[in-house]
DRENDO-1510 file (C-alpha; in Angstrom, 1 decimal, always signed):
<recs>
REC; n; res; u; v; w
REC; 1; UNK; +117.1; +139.1; +111.3 .
REC; 2; UNK; +118.1; +136.4; +113.7 .
REC; 3; UNK; +116.8; +133.2; +112.1 .
REC; 4; UNK; +116.6; +129.9; +114.0 .
REC; 5; UNK; +116.7; +127.2; +111.4 .
REC; 6; UNK; +115.4; +123.7; +111.9 .
REC; 7; UNK; +117.1; +120.6; +110.6 .
REC; 8; UNK; +119.2; +121.8; +107.6 .
REC; 9; UNK; +117.2; +121.5; +104.4 .
REC; 10; UNK; +114.1; +119.9; +106.0 .
REC; 11; UNK; +112.0; +123.0; +105.3 .
REC; 12; UNK; +112.9; +122.8; +101.6 .
REC; 13; UNK; +111.8; +120.5; +98.8 .
REC; 14; UNK; +115.5; +119.8; +98.2 .
REC; 15; UNK; +116.3; +118.5; +101.7 .
REC; 16; UNK; +119.8; +117.6; +100.7 .
REC; 17; UNK; +120.7; +121.3; +100.6 .
REC; 18; UNK; +122.2; +122.8; +103.7 .
REC; 19; UNK; +121.9; +126.3; +105.1 .
REC; 20; UNK; +122.9; +129.0; +102.6 .
REC; 21; UNK; +124.7; +132.2; +103.0 .
REC; 22; UNK; +121.4; +134.0; +102.4 .
REC; 23; UNK; +120.0; +132.1; +105.5 .
REC; 24; UNK; +122.8; +133.6; +107.6 .
REC; 25; UNK; +122.6; +137.2; +106.5 .
REC; 26; UNK; +118.9; +137.9; +106.7 .
REC; 27; UNK; +118.4; +140.9; +109.0 .
REC; 28; UNK; +115.6; +143.1; +110.3 .
REC; 29; UNK; +112.6; +141.0; +109.4 .
REC; 30; UNK; +111.8; +139.9; +113.0 .
REC; 31; UNK; +112.0; +143.5; +114.2 .
REC; 32; UNK; +109.5; +144.6; +111.6 .
REC; 33; UNK; +107.1; +142.0; +112.8 .
REC; 34; UNK; +107.7; +142.9; +116.4 .
REC; 35; UNK; +109.3; +139.6; +117.3 .
REC; 36; UNK; +112.2; +139.3; +119.7 .
REC; 37; UNK; +114.3; +136.3; +120.3 .
REC; 38; UNK; +112.4; +135.7; +123.6 .
REC; 39; UNK; +109.0; +135.8; +121.8 .
REC; 40; UNK; +110.3; +133.5; +119.1 .
REC; 41; UNK; +111.5; +131.0; +121.7 .
REC; 42; UNK; +108.2; +131.3; +123.6 .
REC; 43; UNK; +106.2; +130.5; +120.4 .
REC; 44; UNK; +108.5; +127.6; +119.6 .
REC; 45; UNK; +108.0; +126.2; +123.2 .
REC; 46; UNK; +104.2; +126.6; +122.9 .
REC; 47; UNK; +104.2; +124.8; +119.5 .
REC; 48; UNK; +106.2; +122.0; +121.0 .
REC; 49; UNK; +103.8; +121.7; +123.9 .
REC; 50; UNK; +100.8; +121.6; +121.6 .
REC; 51; UNK; +102.5; +118.9; +119.5 .
REC; 52; UNK; +103.2; +116.9; +122.6 .
REC; 53; UNK; +99.6; +117.1; +123.7 .
REC; 54; UNK; +98.5; +115.7; +120.3 .
REC; 55; UNK; +101.0; +112.9; +120.4 .
REC; 56; UNK; +99.9; +111.9; +123.8 .
REC; 57; UNK; +96.4; +111.2; +125.0 .
REC; 58; UNK; +94.2; +108.1; +124.8 .
REC; 59; UNK; +95.5; +105.2; +122.8 .
REC; 60; UNK; +98.9; +106.8; +122.1 .
REC; 61; UNK; +101.5; +104.0; +121.5 .
REC; 62; UNK; +99.2; +101.2; +122.7 .
REC; 63; UNK; +99.6; +99.0; +119.5 .
REC; 64; UNK; +102.5; +96.8; +118.7 .
REC; 65; UNK; +100.8; +95.2; +115.8 .
REC; 66; UNK; +97.8; +95.8; +113.5 .
REC; 67; UNK; +95.5; +93.5; +111.5 .
REC; 68; UNK; +93.6; +95.2; +108.8 .
REC; 69; UNK; +90.6; +93.0; +107.7 .
REC; 70; UNK; +89.9; +94.6; +104.4 .
REC; 71; UNK; +86.4; +93.9; +102.9 .
REC; 72; UNK; +87.2; +95.0; +99.4 .
REC; 73; UNK; +84.1; +95.4; +97.3 .
REC; 74; UNK; +82.2; +97.5; +99.8 .
REC; 75; UNK; +79.8; +95.6; +102.1 .
REC; 76; UNK; +76.2; +96.9; +102.6 .
REC; 77; UNK; +75.9; +98.5; +106.0 .
REC; 78; UNK; +72.1; +98.4; +105.8 .
REC; 79; UNK; +72.1; +94.6; +105.3 .
REC; 80; UNK; +74.7; +93.8; +108.0 .
REC; 81; UNK; +75.2; +96.0; +111.0 .
REC; 82; UNK; +73.2; +99.2; +110.6 .
REC; 83; UNK; +69.7; +98.0; +109.5 .
REC; 84; UNK; +66.8; +100.5; +109.4 .
REC; 85; UNK; +63.2; +100.1; +110.4 .
REC; 86; UNK; +60.1; +102.0; +109.3 .
REC; 87; UNK; +61.6; +102.8; +105.9 .
REC; 88; UNK; +60.2; +102.3; +102.4 .
REC; 89; UNK; +60.5; +98.8; +100.8 .
REC; 90; UNK; +63.1; +100.1; +98.3 .
REC; 91; UNK; +65.4; +100.9; +101.3 .
REC; 92; UNK; +64.5; +98.2; +103.8 .
REC; 93; UNK; +66.8; +95.2; +104.1 .
REC; 94; UNK; +65.3; +91.8; +103.1 .
REC; 95; UNK; +66.7; +90.4; +106.3 .
REC; 96; UNK; +65.2; +90.3; +109.8 .
REC; 97; UNK; +66.8; +92.5; +112.6 .
REC; 98; UNK; +68.3; +90.7; +115.6 .
REC; 99; UNK; +69.5; +92.0; +118.9 .
REC; 100; UNK; +73.1; +92.2; +119.9 .
REC; 101; UNK; +75.1; +92.3; +123.1 .
REC; 102; UNK; +74.8; +96.1; +123.1 .
REC; 103; UNK; +71.3; +97.1; +124.2 .
REC; 104; UNK; +69.5; +99.1; +121.5 .
REC; 105; UNK; +71.9; +98.1; +118.8 .
REC; 106; UNK; +70.7; +95.7; +116.1 .
REC; 107; UNK; +72.3; +93.7; +113.4 .
REC; 108; UNK; +70.6; +91.7; +110.7 .
REC; 109; UNK; +70.1; +87.9; +110.9 .
REC; 110; UNK; +73.2; +87.6; +108.6 .
REC; 111; UNK; +75.5; +88.2; +111.6 .
REC; 112; UNK; +74.2; +86.1; +114.5 .
REC; 113; UNK; +77.7; +85.1; +115.8 .
REC; 114; UNK; +79.1; +88.6; +115.5 .
REC; 115; UNK; +76.0; +89.9; +117.3 .
REC; 116; UNK; +77.2; +88.0; +120.3 .
REC; 117; UNK; +80.7; +89.5; +120.4 .
REC; 118; UNK; +80.1; +93.2; +119.5 .
REC; 119; UNK; +80.6; +94.1; +123.1 .
REC; 120; UNK; +84.3; +93.5; +122.4 .
REC; 121; UNK; +84.9; +96.2; +119.8 .
REC; 122; UNK; +83.9; +99.7; +118.7 .
REC; 123; UNK; +81.6; +100.2; +115.7 .
REC; 124; UNK; +81.8; +103.4; +113.7 .
REC; 125; UNK; +78.5; +103.9; +112.0 .
REC; 126; UNK; +79.4; +107.3; +110.6 .
REC; 127; UNK; +82.2; +106.6; +108.1 .
REC; 128; UNK; +81.8; +109.1; +105.4 .
REC; 129; UNK; +83.5; +111.0; +102.6 .
REC; 130; UNK; +82.5; +112.9; +99.5 .
REC; 131; UNK; +84.0; +111.3; +96.4 .
REC; 132; UNK; +86.3; +113.1; +94.0 .
REC; 133; UNK; +86.7; +110.4; +91.3 .
REC; 134; UNK; +86.2; +107.9; +94.1 .
REC; 135; UNK; +82.9; +106.2; +93.2 .
REC; 136; UNK; +84.7; +103.1; +92.1 .
REC; 137; UNK; +86.8; +100.6; +94.0 .
REC; 138; UNK; +90.4; +101.2; +93.1 .
REC; 139; UNK; +90.6; +104.9; +93.8 .
REC; 140; UNK; +88.7; +104.4; +97.1 .
REC; 141; UNK; +91.0; +101.5; +98.1 .
REC; 142; UNK; +94.0; +103.7; +97.4 .
REC; 143; UNK; +92.6; +106.4; +99.7 .
REC; 144; UNK; +92.1; +104.2; +102.7 .
REC; 145; UNK; +95.4; +102.3; +102.2 .
REC; 146; UNK; +97.6; +105.3; +101.6 .
REC; 147; UNK; +95.7; +108.3; +103.0 .
REC; 148; UNK; +95.9; +110.1; +99.6 .
REC; 149; UNK; +93.9; +110.3; +96.4 .
REC; 150; UNK; +95.7; +110.0; +93.1 .
REC; 151; UNK; +95.9; +112.6; +90.4 .
REC; 152; UNK; +95.3; +110.1; +87.6 .
REC; 153; UNK; +91.7; +108.9; +88.0 .
REC; 154; UNK; +89.6; +108.0; +85.0 .
REC; 155; UNK; +85.8; +109.0; +85.0 .
REC; 156; UNK; +85.1; +105.4; +86.1 .
REC; 157; UNK; +87.5; +105.6; +89.1 .
REC; 158; UNK; +90.1; +103.2; +87.6 .
REC; 159; UNK; +93.7; +103.9; +88.2 .
REC; 160; UNK; +97.0; +103.1; +86.6 .
REC; 161; UNK; +98.8; +100.0; +87.8 .
REC; 162; UNK; +101.1; +100.3; +90.9 .
REC; 163; UNK; +104.0; +102.6; +90.4 .
REC; 164; UNK; +107.2; +103.5; +92.4 .
REC; 165; UNK; +105.7; +107.0; +92.5 .
REC; 166; UNK; +102.7; +105.8; +94.5 .
REC; 167; UNK; +102.1; +106.9; +98.1 .
REC; 168; UNK; +103.1; +104.0; +100.5 .
REC; 169; UNK; +100.6; +101.6; +102.0 .
REC; 170; UNK; +100.2; +102.5; +105.7 .
REC; 171; UNK; +101.8; +99.2; +106.6 .
REC; 172; UNK; +105.0; +100.2; +104.8 .
REC; 173; UNK; +105.1; +103.5; +106.8 .
REC; 174; UNK; +104.6; +101.6; +110.0 .
REC; 175; UNK; +107.4; +99.1; +109.6 .
REC; 176; UNK; +109.7; +101.9; +108.5 .
REC; 177; UNK; +109.0; +104.1; +111.5 .
REC; 178; UNK; +108.4; +101.3; +114.0 .
REC; 179; UNK; +110.6; +98.4; +113.0 .
REC; 180; UNK; +109.7; +95.0; +114.5 .
REC; 181; UNK; +111.4; +94.1; +117.7 .
REC; 182; UNK; +111.1; +90.4; +116.9 .
REC; 183; UNK; +113.1; +88.8; +114.0 .
REC; 184; UNK; +109.9; +88.1; +112.2 .
REC; 185; UNK; +108.3; +89.0; +108.8 .
REC; 186; UNK; +107.4; +92.7; +109.3 .
REC; 187; UNK; +104.5; +93.1; +106.9 .
REC; 188; UNK; +102.4; +90.3; +105.3 .
REC; 189; UNK; +99.4; +90.6; +102.9 .
REC; 190; UNK; +97.2; +87.6; +102.3 .
REC; 191; UNK; +95.4; +85.6; +100.8 .
REC; 192; UNK; +95.1; +87.7; +97.6 .
REC; 193; UNK; +96.0; +91.2; +96.3 .
REC; 194; UNK; +93.8; +94.2; +96.2 .
REC; 195; UNK; +92.1; +94.2; +92.8 .
REC; 196; UNK; +89.5; +95.8; +90.6 .
REC; 197; UNK; +89.2; +94.4; +87.1 .
REC; 198; UNK; +92.8; +94.3; +85.7 .
REC; 199; UNK; +94.2; +96.8; +88.2 .
REC; 200; UNK; +96.0; +94.6; +90.7 .
REC; 201; UNK; +97.8; +95.7; +93.9 .
REC; 202; UNK; +97.2; +99.5; +93.7 .
REC; 203; UNK; +97.7; +101.0; +97.1 .
REC; 204; UNK; +99.3; +97.8; +98.4 .
REC; 205; UNK; +103.0; +98.6; +97.9 .
REC; 206; UNK; +105.6; +100.8; +99.6 .
REC; 207; UNK; +105.6; +103.1; +96.6 .
REC; 208; UNK; +108.2; +105.9; +96.9 .
REC; 209; UNK; +109.6; +104.5; +100.1 .
REC; 210; UNK; +111.3; +101.8; +98.1 .
REC; 211; UNK; +110.8; +98.1; +97.7 .
REC; 212; UNK; +112.7; +97.3; +100.9 .
REC; 213; UNK; +109.4; +98.2; +102.7 .
REC; 214; UNK; +107.1; +96.3; +100.4 .
REC; 215; UNK; +105.0; +93.6; +102.1 .
REC; 216; UNK; +105.6; +89.9; +101.8 .
REC; 217; UNK; +102.6; +88.4; +100.0 .
REC; 218; UNK; +101.1; +85.0; +100.5 .
REC; 219; UNK; +98.8; +84.3; +97.6 .
REC; 220; UNK; +98.2; +80.5; +97.4 .
REC; 221; UNK; +97.5; +78.9; +94.0 .
REC; 222; UNK; +93.8; +78.6; +93.1 .
REC; 223; UNK; +91.1; +80.9; +92.1 .
REC; 224; UNK; +88.8; +82.9; +94.4 .
REC; 225; UNK; +86.2; +80.1; +94.5 .
REC; 226; UNK; +88.8; +77.6; +95.7 .
REC; 227; UNK; +88.0; +77.6; +99.4 .
REC; 228; UNK; +90.6; +75.0; +100.3 .
REC; 229; UNK; +93.7; +76.9; +99.0 .
REC; 230; UNK; +94.8; +77.8; +102.5 .
REC; 231; UNK; +95.3; +74.1; +103.2 .
REC; 232; UNK; +98.1; +74.1; +100.7 .
REC; 233; UNK; +100.1; +77.0; +101.9 .
REC; 234; UNK; +103.7; +76.7; +102.6 .
REC; 235; UNK; +106.5; +79.1; +103.3 .
REC; 236; UNK; +107.7; +78.8; +99.7 .
REC; 237; UNK; +104.4; +80.6; +98.7 .
REC; 238; UNK; +105.7; +83.7; +100.5 .
REC; 239; UNK; +107.0; +86.2; +98.1 .
REC; 240; UNK; +108.3; +89.7; +98.0 .
REC; 241; UNK; +107.3; +92.0; +95.1 .
REC; 242; UNK; +108.9; +90.9; +91.8 .
REC; 243; UNK; +112.6; +91.9; +91.4 .
REC; 244; UNK; +113.3; +92.4; +95.1 .
REC; 245; UNK; +116.1; +90.0; +95.8 .
REC; 246; UNK; +114.2; +87.7; +93.6 .
REC; 247; UNK; +117.0; +85.3; +92.7 .
REC; 248; UNK; +118.1; +85.0; +96.2 .
REC; 249; UNK; +114.7; +84.3; +97.6 .
REC; 250; UNK; +113.8; +81.8; +94.9 .
REC; 251; UNK; +116.6; +79.6; +96.2 .
REC; 252; UNK; +115.3; +79.6; +99.8 .
REC; 253; UNK; +113.8; +76.2; +99.6 .
REC; 254; UNK; +117.1; +74.6; +98.8 .
REC; 255; UNK; +118.8; +76.7; +101.4 .
REC; 256; UNK; +116.5; +75.4; +104.0 .
REC; 257; UNK; +117.2; +71.8; +103.1 .
REC; 258; UNK; +120.9; +72.2; +103.8 .
REC; 259; UNK; +120.6; +74.7; +106.6 .
REC; 260; UNK; +121.9; +72.6; +109.5 .
REC; 261; UNK; +125.1; +71.6; +107.7 .
REC; 262; UNK; +125.7; +74.9; +105.8 .
REC; 263; UNK; +124.5; +77.8; +107.9 .
REC; 264; UNK; +127.9; +79.5; +107.9 .
REC; 265; UNK; +127.9; +79.3; +104.1 .
REC; 266; UNK; +124.5; +80.8; +103.9 .
REC; 267; UNK; +125.5; +83.7; +106.1 .
REC; 268; UNK; +128.5; +84.3; +103.8 .
REC; 269; UNK; +126.5; +84.1; +100.7 .
REC; 270; UNK; +124.0; +86.7; +101.9 .
REC; 271; UNK; +126.3; +89.2; +103.5 .
REC; 272; UNK; +127.3; +91.0; +100.2 .
REC; 273; UNK; +123.7; +91.4; +99.0 .
REC; 274; UNK; +123.2; +94.4; +101.4 .
REC; 275; UNK; +119.7; +93.3; +102.2 .
REC; 276; UNK; +117.4; +95.8; +103.9 .
REC; 277; UNK; +117.6; +95.2; +107.7 .
REC; 278; UNK; +114.1; +93.9; +108.1 .
REC; 279; UNK; +114.2; +91.7; +105.0 .
REC; 280; UNK; +117.5; +90.4; +106.1 .
REC; 281; UNK; +115.9; +89.3; +109.3 .
REC; 282; UNK; +113.0; +87.8; +107.4 .
REC; 283; UNK; +115.4; +85.8; +105.2 .
REC; 284; UNK; +117.0; +84.5; +108.5 .
REC; 285; UNK; +113.5; +83.5; +109.6 .
REC; 286; UNK; +112.8; +81.6; +106.4 .
REC; 287; UNK; +116.1; +79.7; +106.7 .
REC; 288; UNK; +115.8; +79.2; +110.5 .
REC; 289; UNK; +112.3; +77.8; +110.5 .
REC; 290; UNK; +110.3; +80.3; +112.7 .
REC; 291; UNK; +108.3; +81.5; +109.7 .
REC; 292; UNK; +107.5; +77.9; +108.8 .
REC; 293; UNK; +106.2; +77.4; +112.3 .
REC; 294; UNK; +104.0; +80.5; +112.0 .
REC; 295; UNK; +102.5; +79.3; +108.7 .
REC; 296; UNK; +101.8; +75.8; +110.0 .
REC; 297; UNK; +98.1; +76.3; +110.6 .
REC; 298; UNK; +97.7; +72.5; +110.3 .
REC; 299; UNK; +99.1; +72.4; +113.9 .
REC; 300; UNK; +96.1; +74.2; +115.2 .
REC; 301; UNK; +93.3; +72.1; +116.9 .
REC; 302; UNK; +90.7; +71.0; +114.3 .
REC; 303; UNK; +87.9; +72.4; +116.5 .
REC; 304; UNK; +89.5; +75.8; +116.4 .
REC; 305; UNK; +90.0; +75.7; +112.6 .
REC; 306; UNK; +86.3; +74.7; +112.3 .
REC; 307; UNK; +85.4; +77.7; +114.5 .
REC; 308; UNK; +87.1; +80.0; +112.1 .
REC; 309; UNK; +85.5; +78.3; +109.1 .
REC; 310; UNK; +87.1; +75.9; +106.6 .
REC; 311; UNK; +87.3; +78.5; +103.9 .
REC; 312; UNK; +89.9; +81.0; +102.6 .
REC; 313; UNK; +88.7; +83.9; +104.7 .
REC; 314; UNK; +88.5; +82.0; +108.0 .
REC; 315; UNK; +91.8; +80.3; +107.6 .
REC; 316; UNK; +93.5; +83.6; +106.6 .
REC; 317; UNK; +92.3; +85.1; +109.8 .
REC; 318; UNK; +93.7; +82.2; +111.8 .
REC; 319; UNK; +97.0; +82.6; +110.0 .
REC; 320; UNK; +96.9; +86.4; +110.8 .
REC; 321; UNK; +96.6; +85.5; +114.5 .
REC; 322; UNK; +99.6; +83.2; +114.3 .
REC; 323; UNK; +101.7; +85.8; +112.5 .
REC; 324; UNK; +100.9; +88.4; +115.2 .
REC; 325; UNK; +101.8; +85.9; +117.9 .
REC; 326; UNK; +105.1; +85.3; +116.1 .
REC; 327; UNK; +105.9; +89.0; +116.0 .
REC; 328; UNK; +104.7; +90.3; +112.6 .
REC; 329; UNK; +104.0; +94.0; +112.9 .
REC; 330; UNK; +101.4; +94.5; +110.1 .
REC; 331; UNK; +99.0; +91.9; +108.6 .
REC; 332; UNK; +96.5; +92.8; +105.9 .
REC; 333; UNK; +93.8; +90.2; +105.3 .
REC; 334; UNK; +92.2; +91.0; +102.0 .
REC; 335; UNK; +88.6; +89.7; +101.3 .
REC; 336; UNK; +89.2; +86.7; +99.1 .
REC; 337; UNK; +87.4; +88.0; +96.0 .
REC; 338; UNK; +88.1; +90.5; +93.3 .
REC; 339; UNK; +86.4; +93.8; +94.4 .
REC; 340; UNK; +84.1; +94.1; +91.4 .
REC; 341; UNK; +82.9; +90.6; +90.8 .
REC; 342; UNK; +80.2; +88.0; +91.7 .
REC; 343; UNK; +79.5; +85.2; +94.1 .
REC; 344; UNK; +81.0; +86.2; +97.6 .
REC; 345; UNK; +82.2; +89.6; +96.4 .
REC; 346; UNK; +80.8; +92.4; +98.5 .
REC; 347; UNK; +80.1; +94.3; +95.3 .
REC; 348; UNK; +76.4; +93.3; +95.1 .
REC; 349; UNK; +74.8; +95.2; +92.3 .
REC; 350; UNK; +72.7; +92.1; +91.7 .
REC; 351; UNK; +71.6; +89.1; +93.7 .
REC; 352; UNK; +72.2; +90.7; +97.1 .
REC; 353; UNK; +69.8; +88.6; +99.1 .
REC; 354; UNK; +71.1; +85.2; +98.0 .
REC; 355; UNK; +74.8; +86.2; +98.0 .
REC; 356; UNK; +74.7; +87.7; +101.4 .
REC; 357; UNK; +72.7; +84.9; +103.0 .
REC; 358; UNK; +74.5; +82.0; +101.4 .
REC; 359; UNK; +78.0; +83.2; +100.6 .
REC; 360; UNK; +79.7; +86.4; +101.9 .
REC; 361; UNK; +77.6; +86.8; +105.1 .
REC; 362; UNK; +78.2; +83.4; +106.7 .
REC; 363; UNK; +81.9; +83.4; +105.8 .
REC; 364; UNK; +82.4; +86.8; +107.4 .
REC; 365; UNK; +80.2; +86.2; +110.4 .
REC; 366; UNK; +81.9; +82.9; +111.4 .
REC; 367; UNK; +85.5; +84.0; +110.6 .
REC; 368; UNK; +85.5; +87.4; +112.1 .
REC; 369; UNK; +83.6; +86.5; +115.3 .
REC; 370; UNK; +86.0; +83.6; +115.9 .
REC; 371; UNK; +89.0; +85.8; +115.3 .
REC; 372; UNK; +87.9; +88.5; +117.8 .
REC; 373; UNK; +87.1; +85.9; +120.5 .
REC; 374; UNK; +90.4; +84.0; +119.9 .
REC; 375; UNK; +92.5; +87.1; +119.9 .
REC; 376; UNK; +90.9; +88.3; +123.2 .
REC; 377; UNK; +91.2; +84.9; +124.9 .
REC; 378; UNK; +94.9; +84.8; +124.1 .
REC; 379; UNK; +95.4; +88.3; +125.4 .
REC; 380; UNK; +96.5; +89.5; +121.9 .
REC; 381; UNK; +94.0; +92.3; +121.7 .
REC; 382; UNK; +95.9; +94.1; +124.5 .
REC; 383; UNK; +98.5; +95.2; +122.0 .
REC; 384; UNK; +97.0; +94.4; +118.6 .
REC; 385; UNK; +94.8; +96.9; +116.8 .
REC; 386; UNK; +92.1; +95.3; +114.5 .
REC; 387; UNK; +90.5; +97.4; +111.8 .
REC; 388; UNK; +87.7; +96.1; +109.6 .
REC; 389; UNK; +86.1; +98.0; +106.8 .
REC; 390; UNK; +85.5; +98.3; +103.0 .
REC; 391; UNK; +86.1; +101.2; +100.7 .
REC; 392; UNK; +82.5; +102.3; +101.0 .
REC; 393; UNK; +79.0; +101.1; +101.8 .
REC; 394; UNK; +76.0; +100.5; +99.5 .
REC; 395; UNK; +73.3; +102.8; +98.4 .
REC; 396; UNK; +70.2; +103.0; +100.6 .
REC; 397; UNK; +67.9; +102.7; +97.7 .
REC; 398; UNK; +68.0; +99.4; +95.9 .
REC; 399; UNK; +68.2; +99.4; +92.1 .
REC; 400; UNK; +69.6; +103.0; +92.0 .
REC; 401; UNK; +72.7; +103.7; +89.9 .
REC; 402; UNK; +75.2; +106.0; +91.7 .
REC; 403; UNK; +78.4; +104.9; +90.0 .
REC; 404; UNK; +77.3; +104.2; +86.4 .
REC; 405; UNK; +76.8; +100.5; +87.1 .
REC; 406; UNK; +73.6; +98.7; +86.4 .
REC; 407; UNK; +71.8; +97.5; +89.5 .
REC; 408; UNK; +68.9; +95.1; +89.8 .
REC; 409; UNK; +66.0; +95.6; +92.2 .
REC; 410; UNK; +67.9; +93.2; +94.5 .
REC; 411; UNK; +71.1; +95.1; +94.3 .
REC; 412; UNK; +72.7; +98.2; +95.8 .
REC; 413; UNK; +75.3; +100.5; +94.3 .
REC; 414; UNK; +78.4; +102.2; +95.8 .
REC; 415; UNK; +77.8; +104.6; +98.6 .
REC; 416; UNK; +80.8; +106.5; +100.2 .
REC; 417; UNK; +78.5; +109.0; +102.1 .
REC; 418; UNK; +77.8; +106.7; +105.0 .
REC; 419; UNK; +79.0; +103.2; +106.0 .
REC; 420; UNK; +80.3; +101.2; +109.0 .
REC; 421; UNK; +83.7; +100.2; +110.2 .
REC; 422; UNK; +84.8; +98.2; +113.3 .
REC; 423; UNK; +87.9; +98.7; +115.4 .
REC; 424; UNK; +89.2; +96.6; +118.4 .
REC; 425; UNK; +92.1; +96.1; +120.6 .
REC; 426; UNK; +95.1; +98.3; +121.7 .
REC; 427; UNK; +93.0; +100.4; +124.1 .
REC; 428; UNK; +89.9; +100.7; +121.8 .
REC; 429; UNK; +86.6; +101.0; +123.8 .
REC; 430; UNK; +84.6; +97.8; +124.0 .
REC; 431; UNK; +80.9; +97.8; +123.3 .
REC; 432; UNK; +81.0; +101.4; +122.0 .
REC; 433; UNK; +79.1; +102.7; +119.0 .
REC; 434; UNK; +80.6; +105.9; +117.5 .
REC; 435; UNK; +78.4; +108.1; +115.5 .
REC; 436; UNK; +75.0; +107.4; +114.0 .
REC; 437; UNK; +73.6; +107.3; +110.5 .
REC; 438; UNK; +70.4; +109.0; +109.6 .
REC; 439; UNK; +67.0; +107.3; +109.3 .
REC; 440; UNK; +67.8; +105.7; +105.9 .
REC; 441; UNK; +71.6; +105.2; +106.3 .
REC; 442; UNK; +72.3; +107.8; +103.7 .
REC; 443; UNK; +74.5; +110.1; +105.7 .
REC; 444; UNK; +75.9; +110.5; +109.2 .
REC; 445; UNK; +73.5; +112.0; +111.7 .
REC; 446; UNK; +76.4; +112.7; +114.1 .
REC; 447; UNK; +80.2; +112.4; +114.4 .
REC; 448; UNK; +81.2; +111.7; +110.8 .
REC; 449; UNK; +84.6; +110.0; +110.4 .
REC; 450; UNK; +86.6; +110.3; +107.2 .
REC; 451; UNK; +88.7; +107.3; +106.2 .
REC; 452; UNK; +91.9; +109.3; +106.5 .
REC; 453; UNK; +91.0; +110.0; +110.2 .
REC; 454; UNK; +90.8; +106.3; +110.7 .
REC; 455; UNK; +94.2; +105.9; +109.1 .
REC; 456; UNK; +95.6; +108.7; +111.4 .
REC; 457; UNK; +94.2; +106.8; +114.3 .
REC; 458; UNK; +96.1; +103.7; +113.3 .
REC; 459; UNK; +99.3; +105.7; +113.3 .
REC; 460; UNK; +98.4; +107.3; +116.6 .
REC; 461; UNK; +97.9; +103.8; +118.2 .
REC; 462; UNK; +101.5; +103.0; +117.2 .
REC; 463; UNK; +102.9; +106.1; +118.7 .
REC; 464; UNK; +103.5; +107.6; +115.3 .
REC; 465; UNK; +102.5; +111.3; +114.7 .
REC; 466; UNK; +100.3; +111.4; +111.5 .
REC; 467; UNK; +102.0; +114.7; +110.7 .
REC; 468; UNK; +105.4; +112.9; +110.4 .
REC; 469; UNK; +107.1; +113.9; +107.2 .
REC; 470; UNK; +108.2; +111.5; +104.5 .
REC; 471; UNK; +109.9; +112.4; +101.3 .
REC; 472; UNK; +108.5; +111.2; +98.0 .
REC; 473; UNK; +110.3; +110.2; +94.8 .
REC; 474; UNK; +110.9; +113.9; +94.0 .
REC; 475; UNK; +112.3; +114.5; +97.5 .
REC; 476; UNK; +109.3; +116.6; +98.4 .
REC; 477; UNK; +108.0; +116.5; +102.0 .
REC; 478; UNK; +104.6; +114.9; +102.6 .
REC; 479; UNK; +102.7; +114.1; +105.7 .
REC; 480; UNK; +101.9; +110.4; +106.5 .
REC; 481; UNK; +98.3; +111.5; +106.2 .
REC; 482; UNK; +96.5; +114.9; +106.3 .
REC; 483; UNK; +94.2; +114.1; +109.1 .
REC; 484; UNK; +94.0; +114.0; +112.9 .
REC; 485; UNK; +93.4; +110.8; +114.9 .
REC; 486; UNK; +90.0; +110.3; +116.6 .
REC; 487; UNK; +90.9; +109.5; +120.2 .
REC; 488; UNK; +87.2; +109.1; +121.1 .
REC; 489; UNK; +87.6; +105.5; +120.0 .
REC; 490; UNK; +90.0; +104.8; +122.9 .
REC; 491; UNK; +89.1; +104.0; +126.5 .
</recs>
């Protein structure tokens, strides 16, 4: 048989192996199947054409940066942006419905500012997946951040701590495949890590890609109730994962102080460390001052800072905008509360009415609406994709236990079967509502969207084929995500 091999070894688990003698002496197989060289080439051309069609299309390559606003904890779609009318009291939101900029689309009174800017983004009211050990936060977070589920999930949904064997966070894949064109921090996570109970950072690392593609993290000192912590940020708070060039980066403050007189010495000191290309650029930034400028949110007009909200979430979004302006490729703004906790956490098994009205709701409404308006006014939405969602929604029926948690009559449990996400920028339609939930918000009535489809859409927006192969810690080929992009979101 005449065999036309692809890239040597790339169709094998052991990609370091080349073509073997067996590959070269195979005969007769194609004749048995009725395949000629001409038909094989024709099939290959057709496959290439189909692949090109998938890679093109609406939204392909429109994004140069992405901001993921991650609402860890799982916000209630029924009490925010998909309220229902004419339903039993045990389902009905305690909040009044209000009109939005889109005729026929209502929010609740919790989101008055966002209701005035929802003509600037797409709402997906049909996010949905059937859980497989994903009823609790960490496993669900891992899925949306990496595109994969993990093999080791306890009955409660808890996972093991982050591991070098983990699938990479989507941001790590992006900066590897689409390196920044500006000498700027490629990937930043703030103002706190992903977390459920004692599992911290799962799904937030580069995993088997290696620590060279881990994000920089900016986690200012102070607990989750300290709403002034962003006032105290400085570039010295910016850290790589532990043990990545740790000793070198710990000395960056003293390097900066002597930069003007000793830059040649700094260059010489760093050259033998063989820093990853992007982190080498980032170290240059730290010593040169550009990163310091990006992090100087105190230079923003006080009125604009007030618009975002003088709290951790609002100021984190403002900083995300400044990072995008400076050339950062990926920014992940993590909701500033442990996923499964109290107060302004979205995980509202109890006290939903008060916590939404007085804590989480106003903070989100003010910060996210200001962010969308500010990004649009500056023209940054032209090439920046904004994605906002949690790991799931909340149960339509109040007081019902779906995850083994105890819920009060004023609480809702986890609900992955139907919830809402928002996307904006980079060619995304404005004022569009994709999909529809049923009468009780229990399941999609039309056009369901799996979280992995949304992840595939992010890659598509960057001009990255979601089927792109990466090799894990065992040198086995894996797709970035096993899903297709949803190009209906794009204009």
